[in-house]
N, C-alpha and C positions, 0 to 999 in steps of 0.2 A: 237394365239390359236384360233380355230374354236369355233363358238357360238354353244352351244348344240342344237340339231335338236327339233323342235317341234314335238309332237306327243301326241296320245290318250292313251299311255301306262299308266298302273295303278300298284300302289304300294300294295303288300299284307302284312300286319303286323300281326304277330302272337304274342300275349302278355301274358307274365306271370306276377306273382306279382313282380319278381325280374329280369327278363330278357325278352327281346324280339327279335324275328328274323324277317329278311324281305326278302320277294321275289317279283319278279316283272313280270307283264304279258304285252308282245308286240307282236303284229302280231300273236295272237292268241297262242303264246308260253310262258309257265311258266318256270322261272328258280328261284333258290334260289341266292339271292345276296351274292357274296363272295368277300374277300379282295384280295389283291395281293399275299398273300401266299395262297390261294385257301381254306381259311377257312371261314365258315359262319359268317356274320357280326351280332352282337349283341349289344343290348344297354340295360340301366337300364329300365325295364318295368314299376317299381312302380312310375316313375316320370311323367307317360304319362298322368294321370289325375288331376295332379297338374297345378293350373292355369297358373303360369308364367314358371315354369320349363317343363311343357308338351309342350307349345308351342316352346319353345326353342329347345326341343329334337326333336319335328316333323320337325322343320326347319332344324336341323342339318341332320335327316334322308334324307330330301328331296335333300339337297346339296350333301349329300354323293352319293346318287343315280344318281344324274345328272353328278357328277363327274367321277364316275365308268362307267357310261353307254353312257355319252354324249347324253342323251335325257332328256327333261323337263317332269316332272310329276306333274299333278294337280289333279289327282284322287286317292283315297285310300280305300281299304277295310280293316277294322281293326277287327280282332278276338279276342275277350277278354274271359277271364275265366268265369264260370258259376256264381261263388259268387260275381262277380262285380255287384255293385248295379246300379240302373238306373240312380242315380246322377253321379255316376263314369262314365258311358258310356256316359251320356249326356256331361259331363266335357271333355271327350276325343274328342268327336264330335266338340264341341266349340273350343277346342284348335287346332284341325286340320284345321278348317276352318280359324282360326286366322293365321296358319302357312302358308297358301296360297294354300291349297288343295280346289278345288271348288266342287268336289263331295266326299262326305264321306258317307261310310255305315259301321254300327257296326253290326258284327254278332256274334255268340257264337262260342268259340273254338271247341265245339264238332261238330257242322255243317262243319267247315273247315277241321277238321281231317277226316270226313266221307267222305267229297268230295276227298281228297287226297287218300283214300282208295279206293274209288269207281273208280277212273280214273284208277287204275292198274288193274282192272279185265277185262277180256275179254268181257263181257256183263254187261251192266248197271244193278246194283242190285237194288232189292226193298225189303221192309220188314223192319225188326227192327236190329238195331246196337246199341251195348254197346260200349261205349267209355269211357275207363277207363284211368285216368290221375294220375300220382304220380310225383310231381316235388317240387320245393324249397318253394312253397307257400302252397300247400294243397294236399289232396287225394280226388278225386271226381269220380263220375260215371253218365254218362249221356245216356239215353235211348232215341235214335234217330229213328223216323219213317219216310221212304221214301215211298212215294206213288206219288200222282201229284207233291207234292212238299216236302221239308225236314222240319220236325217238331221236336222239342225237346218235348219229352213226359214227362219226369221227371229227374230231377237233384238232386243227393245227394252229399253233400260236408262235409268232415271233415277237417275244416281249422286248427285244432291242430294235424294233422298227416301229416308230410312232408317228403321228402326223406331225409332230415337232421337227423331225428330220428333213420334212419337205419344206419346212420354214427355213431350216439351217441352211440349205443350198442358196436359196434367196438371200439369205443374211450375208453368206460368204461372198457372194457375187457382188453386192452392194458394197461390202468393205474392200473388195478388190479395185473398186473405181473410187471409193472415198478413202484416200490414205492421208490421214490427219493426225498429227501428232498430239492434238488435244481432244481425241475421239473417245478416250476411255469414259469419261463421264456421261456421254451420249450412247452408250450400248443399249440401254433399256429402251430408248425412245426409237432408235433405229430398228430395234428388234421388232417393236410393236408396229412399225410402218411395214415392215417386211412381211409379218404375219397378216396384216390387213390386205395387202397386195396379193398375198397367195389366195386368200378368201375371194377377193375381187375377180381373179382370174377364172373363178368357177362360173362367171356369168357374162364376162366380157373378154374379147380377144386380146386386148392390150390395156395396160394401165401405166401410170407414171408414179414412181416412189420420189417423193420430195423430201430431201433431207435439208432442213433449214436450222439445224441445231448448233451450226458453228457461227461465231460472230462475224466472221469476214468471208464466208462461202455459203452458197446455196447451190446444191446439186439436184438436178432433175434428170431421174433415171428411168427411161422407158423400159418396159418389161412386157413382152408379148407372152401369150399362152404358150406359143411354139418354143420360145426361149426357156421358159420355165420347165416344159416337158423335156427340154434337151438336158437341163441343168440336172434334173431328177431323174433321168433316164434308168440309173441303176437302181434307184429306190423302186421305181414302178416295177422293173423286173423282179426284184426281190418281192414285192408284195404279191405279184403273180405266181412265184415259186411258192409262197404258202397255200395259195389255192391249189396249185397242182399236187403238191403233197398231201394236201387234205383228201382230194378226190382219189389220189392213186392208193393211198393206204386205207381208204373205206371200202375198195374193191368195187366200187360203182363206176361205171364209164362216165365220162364228161357227157356223152349224149343222152343219158338217163337223168341228167338234171333238168328239170322242167322249168324251175323258178330260180331267179337269182334276187336276194334280198340285200339292200345295202344299208349299213349301221355307221354312223359317226358323220361329223360334220364335214370330214376331210374326203368323205366317197362323193361329194357334190362336184369333185374335180372331173371335168369331162373325160380326161385320160383313163380314169378308172373304169368308166362306164365302157369306154371304146374298148379297152384292154380285155375286159369280162366278156364283152359281147362278142369279141373275136375268139376268145377262147372256147366259149360254151356254142358258137355259131348261133347266137339267138339274141333279140333285143332284150334290153334290160328296162324293166319298168321303174318309173321314178314318181310313183303317185304316193309313196309313203315318206313322211317325213323322217330322215335318217336320224336325227337328233332325239326326236320324241318316241319313235316306234317300240322302244324296249320298254318304257314305262306304260306306254298304252298298253301294249300287250300283256303287260303284268295284270292290269285290271281287267283285261278281257278274260284272262285265265281265271279271275276271280268270280266273273259272271259265269264262265263255261262250268266252272266246278260247283256252283251254286253257293258260292261263299258270300256274294253280295246279291241281294235281292230287292 
């Protein structure tokens, strides 16, 4: 087997509280890291700032990249959520150095997502960006300003509102219909079907949740997007409140926000787009992958800073 080629390529890591995704930059080209099945490579992001587990995880990421790409990597740009503390960020940097990365930079997820969005535009944009994130860890909004450099003006986080809460309302709705004495053993299965239905409603107007986990009963429960939005109405309003507080505390009027960037799989929900379009009175572009844009932007940052050539 040939030795991996030495290079100045860099790994871009997009970190969530529960998952992280990886991209890489080599020869001024950015790509998402995929496995043999063509799927994005993910790891457990909450381990990254743990002392021992974080080092092992970063070493594993490094080995995985070397194996897949046959290049060595000693440089990493790591994008982290806004609510990560300075201690957590410092621990990640220390862990990355201990894992063998010679050059490590920690940036905000909002900066990384905005870079990805900007690179898909025909002309480099300036002005204000609103980065809205809804994932397994939190709901957040960050106002980013681009002038001579990228600057996070303000961030608002609701750590008690996650994508899982939207699955919860579907879960409760199903169990209000499926009242079964022997149901406890089926909680996990029913939950997974509710989560799948929530994702399905991002692309179709109606779906059916089939509960066939009981020996003597099969339930077919129709769920429309309209019904889901009604069930989760309070949650959508709460998410919009995060955006509103972010904008108001920043001192920048909503009319000054030229671009809205969506991060997290849950932002594929059409209600999110409609809600934000109404708030900012502008259309929302969806040409950026909300699940991979942070990792991709981290690698773009490496290219922009001349870390990877």
